[in-house]
C-alpha positions in Angstrom: 49.2 -133.3 -88.3 46.4 -135.6 -89.4 45.4 -138.8 -87.8 47.3 -142.0 -88.6 46.0 -145.6 -88.8 48.3 -148.7 -89.3 47.0 -151.2 -91.7 49.2 -154.3 -92.5 52.2 -152.6 -91.1 51.9 -149.5 -93.3 51.1 -146.3 -91.6 48.3 -144.4 -93.3 47.6 -140.7 -92.9 44.0 -139.6 -93.0 43.7 -136.8 -95.4 40.7 -134.6 -95.0 38.5 -133.4 -97.9 39.3 -130.0 -99.2 40.0 -127.9 -102.2 43.0 -126.3 -103.7 44.6 -124.7 -106.8 46.0 -127.5 -108.9 48.8 -126.9 -111.3 51.9 -124.5 -111.6 51.8 -120.9 -112.4 54.7 -120.4 -114.6 57.0 -117.4 -113.7 60.7 -117.4 -114.5 62.9 -116.9 -111.2 66.7 -116.8 -112.1 67.2 -117.9 -108.4 65.6 -121.4 -109.1 67.4 -124.2 -111.0 66.2 -124.8 -114.7 64.2 -127.8 -113.9 62.1 -125.8 -111.5 61.8 -122.9 -113.9 60.6 -125.2 -116.7 57.3 -124.7 -118.3 55.2 -127.8 -117.8 52.0 -127.6 -120.2 50.5 -130.5 -118.4 50.4 -128.2 -115.4 48.2 -125.6 -117.1 45.9 -124.1 -116.7 45.8 -123.8 -112.9 42.3 -124.8 -111.7 40.2 -125.2 -108.7 40.0 -128.8 -107.4 38.1 -130.4 -104.7 39.0 -133.8 -103.3 37.1 -136.1 -101.0 38.8 -137.6 -97.8 41.1 -140.4 -98.4 44.2 -142.3 -96.9 47.7 -142.0 -98.1 50.8 -143.9 -96.9 52.9 -141.6 -94.4 56.1 -142.7 -96.4 56.7 -144.3 -99.8 56.3 -148.2 -99.8 59.6 -149.5 -98.5 61.3 -152.5 -100.2 60.6 -154.6 -97.0 56.8 -153.9 -97.3 56.9 -154.7 -101.0 58.7 -157.9 -100.5 56.5 -159.2 -97.8 53.5 -158.7 -100.2 55.2 -159.6 -103.4 57.7 -162.1 -102.3 60.5 -160.4 -104.3 62.3 -157.2 -104.6 62.9 -155.6 -108.0 64.9 -152.5 -106.9 68.2 -151.5 -108.1 69.6 -150.2 -104.9 68.5 -152.6 -102.2 67.7 -152.2 -98.5 64.5 -152.7 -96.5 64.0 -149.0 -95.6 64.6 -147.8 -99.1 61.8 -147.0 -101.4 60.7 -149.5 -104.0 61.9 -148.7 -107.4 61.8 -150.4 -111.1 58.4 -151.2 -110.8 55.6 -150.3 -113.5 51.9 -150.0 -113.5 51.4 -153.7 -113.6 53.4 -154.4 -110.5 52.1 -151.5 -108.5 48.5 -152.5 -109.2 49.2 -156.0 -108.3 50.9 -154.8 -105.2 47.9 -152.9 -104.2 45.3 -155.7 -105.0 47.5 -158.4 -102.9 47.9 -155.7 -100.0 44.1 -155.2 -100.1 43.3 -158.9 -99.8 46.0 -159.3 -97.0 44.1 -156.5 -95.0 40.6 -158.0 -95.9 39.6 -155.4 -98.3 38.2 -155.3 -101.7 40.7 -154.9 -104.4 40.3 -151.9 -106.3 41.9 -153.0 -109.6 40.3 -155.2 -112.2 42.7 -158.2 -112.6 41.9 -158.3 -116.5 41.5 -154.6 -117.5 43.6 -153.1 -114.7 41.1 -150.4 -114.4 40.4 -148.9 -110.8 37.0 -149.3 -109.2 36.9 -146.3 -106.8 33.7 -147.7 -105.1 36.0 -150.6 -103.6 37.7 -150.1 -100.1 41.0 -151.4 -101.0 44.5 -149.9 -101.6 45.1 -147.9 -104.8 47.3 -145.2 -106.2 46.1 -141.6 -105.5 44.6 -139.7 -108.4 46.8 -136.9 -109.6 44.5 -134.4 -107.8 44.7 -136.4 -104.5 48.5 -136.5 -104.7 49.0 -132.9 -105.5 46.6 -131.9 -102.7 48.4 -134.3 -100.2 51.7 -133.0 -101.3 50.9 -129.3 -100.8 49.1 -129.9 -97.5 47.8 -126.3 -97.7 50.8 -124.5 -99.0 50.9 -122.5 -102.1 54.7 -122.5 -102.5 56.6 -124.5 -105.2 57.6 -127.0 -102.5 55.7 -127.7 -99.2 59.0 -126.4 -97.6 59.0 -123.2 -99.5 60.3 -121.8 -102.9 64.0 -122.3 -103.2 66.3 -125.1 -103.8 67.3 -125.1 -100.2 63.8 -125.7 -99.3 63.6 -128.7 -101.7 66.6 -130.0 -100.0 64.8 -130.1 -96.7 61.7 -131.8 -98.3 63.2 -134.6 -100.5 66.0 -136.5 -102.5 66.4 -135.4 -106.1 69.1 -135.2 -108.7 70.8 -132.2 -106.9 71.2 -133.8 -103.6 70.8 -137.7 -103.9 74.2 -138.8 -105.1 72.6 -140.8 -107.9 71.1 -143.2 -105.6 68.0 -143.9 -103.4 68.0 -143.1 -99.6 65.9 -144.5 -96.6 62.4 -143.2 -96.6 61.1 -140.7 -93.9 64.5 -138.9 -93.3 63.6 -135.6 -94.7 61.2 -133.0 -93.5 57.6 -133.9 -93.6 54.8 -131.7 -94.8 52.4 -130.2 -92.2 50.1 -133.2 -92.6 52.7 -135.6 -91.6 53.5 -137.1 -95.1 57.2 -137.8 -96.0 59.1 -137.8 -99.4 56.4 -136.0 -101.5 58.9 -134.3 -103.5 
């Protein structure tokens, strides 16, 4: 498991630099649900990627954490330990900048253009490559827990097991780097 640092009440996992194969090799498997068997053109071609070290929240941002910084909760299903929902890019970038300021860091997002300045030390969303690298945590299977729908059930909440509602964060099996709810 990777080292953890708590900043403004948010547990951040230190993700080490490394490389991985990004994307999805399409191969139909009748044992998997249709949404897993789907061909996703944006995940082609599979390519070798390298990422620098970064930090990522151990769990998705909770409604309690969001409300502490933003002063309101926009989520449909409410509860302090539930993940924030019903936010868009504007709210997410505003949250990151306000959280950065509260922690004494330089905000990453330009308030006018909303463009991320990666030279700043504040909070930001991970890039697509950073997110996939962190989610995979060194695995090459469809899910960090394996290849089957049962494996997905162990890793996260989704249409097939959620009952159509959100659930408290951090209740499913984390990946081997200690990150929860990545699926």
